[in-house]
VEXDRENTOR-162682 format. One line per 5 residues: their letters; for each residue x, y, z of N, C-alpha, C, O, CB. Coordinates in steps of 0.001 Angstrom, whole numbers, m for minus. Glycine has a CB too. Layout:
A = X:Y:Z:X:Y:Z:X:Y:Z:X:Y:Z:X:Y:Z ~ ...
This chain:
MKIFN = 5548:m3381:m1291:4165:m3137:m978:3754:m1850:m1676:4423:m823:m1558:3935:m3058:556 ~ 2656:m1916:m2397:2172:m757:m3135:715:m475:m2775:m31:m1379:m2397:2320:m979:m4653 ~ 326:786:m2896:m1052:1223:m2652:m1637:1683:m3976:m986:2386:m4749:m1115:2369:m1577 ~ m2897:1270:m4229:m3601:1637:m5459:m4947:2259:m5114:m5516:1974:m4060:m3794:402:m6377 ~ m5460:3119:m6009:m6794:3687:m5833:m7836:2790:m6517:m7492:1743:m7066:m6854:5134:m6405
LLGEE = m9090:3198:m6483:m10181:2404:m7069:m10047:2218:m8575:m10595:1269:m9137:m11507:3056:m6769 ~ m9326:3114:m9223:m9119:3015:m10678:m7960:2097:m11030:m7684:1856:m12205:m8870:4396:m11270 ~ m7277:1580:m9998:m6132:714:m10237:m4841:1472:m10466:m3823:881:m10827:m6401:m160:m11406 ~ m4881:2782:m10257:m3673:3595:m10430:m2815:3510:m9171:m3328:3555:m8053:m4040:5076:m10743 ~ m1509:3387:m9367:m608:3331:m8219:m594:4677:m7511:m387:5716:m8138:820:2933:m8656
VTTLL = m813:4653:m6217:m789:5856:m5384:597:6066:m4799:1140:7170:m4843:m1832:5760:m4258 ~ 1164:4996:m4250:2492:5074:m3656:3090:3686:m3482:2380:2680:m3487:2433:5795:m2311 ~ 4389:3651:m3332:5099:2424:m2990:5631:2596:m1577:6392:3523:m1302:6259:2113:m4010 ~ 5227:1698:m676:5654:1821:716:6952:1071:980:7814:1564:1707:4568:1309:1643 ~ 7098:m98:405:8278:m925:656:8815:m1484:m647:8051:m1903:m1516:7948:m2066:1627
KEEFE = 10120:m1488:m776:10772:m2118:m1924:11741:m3204:m1463:12015:m4156:m2194:11515:m1066:m2769 ~ 12258:m3053:m239:13263:m3975:242:12643:m5288:741:11436:m5370:970:14069:m3324:1349 ~ 13475:m6290:899:13038:m7586:1399:13248:m7641:2906:14130:m6977:3450:13799:m8737:696 ~ 12412:m8453:3577:12496:m8621:5018:12692:m10090:5352:12339:m10968:4565:11237:m8070:5709 ~ 13250:m10348:6513:13346:m11722:7017:11936:m12237:7265:10999:m11462:7455:14209:m11795:8325
AGRHS = 11804:m13560:7260:10504:m14175:7562:10051:m13744:8954:10870:m13571:9856:10585:m15733:7470 ~ 8750:m13574:9118:8207:m13176:10412:7096:m12165:10260:6632:m11893:9153:9297:m12610:11292 ~ 6680:m11619:11364:5583:m10660:11398:6139:m9250:11297:7092:m8893:11990:4744:m10824:12683 ~ 5537:m8460:10433:5970:m7085:10233:4737:m6194:10130:3649:m6665:9797:6862:m6956:8963 ~ 4909:m4918:10413:3807:m3963:10255:4306:m2753:9468:5485:m2402:9505:3237:m3523:11645
VIWDG = 3373:m2131:8760:3699:m969:7935:2635:84:8198:1447:m230:8281:3776:m1339:6403 ~ 3058:1317:8327:2115:2422:8519:2207:3335:7294:3288:3786:6916:2420:3217:9851 ~ 1046:3596:6683:968:4505:5541:561:5867:6068:m428:5973:6794:m41:3990:4454 ~ 1294:6906:5721:1014:8252:6179:m59:8974:5365:m354:10140:5628:2266:9046:6156 ~ m645:8289:4375:m1710:8894:3576:m1207:9806:2486:m1977:10589:1929:m2627:9656:4455
LNNAQ = 82:9720:2169:657:10543:1106:863:9699:m144:1079:8490:m63:1994:11177:1559 ~ 794:10357:m1307:1072:9656:m2561:2552:9785:m2915:3335:10323:m2133:191:10213:m3707 ~ 2931:9297:m4083:4333:9351:m4501:4873:10776:m4619:6077:10997:m4492:4495:8646:m5822 ~ 3983:11745:m4863:4386:13154:m4972:4352:13865:m3620:4515:15083:m3549:3480:13886:m5959 ~ 4137:13093:m2543:4085:13622:m1167:2869:14516:m927:2890:15367:m38:5354:14406:m863
NTVSS = 1804:14322:m1721:538:15031:m1516:m400:14152:m702:m382:12929:m837:m115:15421:m2875 ~ m1219:14773:143:m2191:14039:939:m3304:13527:36:m3840:14278:m777:m2765:14927:2064 ~ m3652:12255:175:m4725:11674:m626:m6053:11837:106:m6075:12071:1315:m4445:10179:m925 ~ m7152:11713:m620:m8486:11863:m62:m8913:10621:704:m8367:9534:517:m9484:12163:m1161 ~ m9902:10809:1570:m10541:9655:2206:m11139:8772:1126:m11581:9272:93:m11633:10099:3225
GVYFY = m11157:7484:1348:m11751:6589:360:m11234:5172:477:m10540:4819:1430:m11491:7103:m1025 ~ m11586:4370:m511:m11176:2971:m556:m9883:2865:m1355:m9755:3436:m2438:m12291:2076:m1180 ~ m8940:2133:m806:m7655:1889:m1455:m7332:402:m1341:m7913:m311:m523:m6521:2762:m817 ~ m6418:m41:m2154:m5982:m1431:m2134:m4487:m1479:m1908:m3748:m631:m2409:m6361:m2154:m3445 ~ m4039:m2469:m1154:m2594:m2657:m1002:m2219:m4009:m1563:m2949:m4988:m1409:m2157:m2539:486
SIKSG = m1080:m4051:m2210:m572:m5249:m2875:725:m5667:m2192:1632:m4858:m1997:m345:m4998:m4404 ~ 794:m6958:m1829:1984:m7504:m1178:2495:m8660:m2026:1716:m9509:m2459:1675:m7972:289 ~ 3796:m8693:m2262:4418:m9794:m3000:5631:m10290:m2228:6439:m9505:m1731:4825:m9351:m4435 ~ 5739:m11618:m2139:6880:m12222:m1457:7132:m13586:m2072:6364:m14523:m1851:6634:m12338:82 ~ 8189:m13701:m2833:8466:m14970:m3512:7329:m15324:m4443:6977:m14536:m5321:8689:m16101:m2495
SFSAV = 6746:m16506:m4261:5632:m16929:m5100:4280:m16468:m4537:3247:m16685:m5170:5643:m18445:m5248 ~ 4276:m15837:m3359:3047:m15379:m2715:2741:m13953:m3141:3637:m13111:m3208:3163:m15471:m1179 ~ 1475:m13684:m3429:1034:m12309:m3648:m409:m12183:m3184:m1180:m13139:m3260:1176:m11901:m5148 ~ m766:m11007:m2706:m2125:m10757:m2222:m2466:m9294:m2438:m1601:m8419:m2395:m2269:m11139:m722 ~ m3748:m9051:m2672:m4282:m7689:m2751:m5431:m7613:m1768:m6327:m8456:m1796:m4747:m7315:m4215
KKMIL = m5418:m6617:m903:m6454:m6448:106:m6984:m5018:60:m6295:m4098:m380:m5910:m6786:1514 ~ m8214:m4852:521:m8874:m3551:519:m8701:m2881:1881:m8661:m3553:2912:m10376:m3698:172 ~ m8598:m1558:1875:m8598:m788:3113:m9360:514:2889:m9550:952:1754:m7146:m504:3595 ~ m9783:1109:3965:m10499:2382:3900:m9707:3423:4666:m9357:3225:5829:m11942:2253:4472 ~ m9427:4535:4000:m8728:5649:4632:m9780:6704:4998:m10515:7189:4138:m7611:6247:3682
IR = m9834:7046:6279:m10780:8055:6756:m9982:9197:7361:m9171:8995:8265:m11787:7454:7799 ~ m10220:10386:6857:m9501:11571:7357:m10379:12334:8312:m9963:13363:8844:m9055:12487:6199
């Protein structure tokens, strides 16, 4: 699972490992790959699993 900004630049990678089938939740602490706090704004998260992939929008408010 990766987080991207409005410019399509990767902000951070939250998950790299695989999980068993089922329901899971992930909490983003609002930090980028350099461990700096990101600004409030619109971000996108990308999820890939096998042949499935999705990109969804989220809003971070500080």
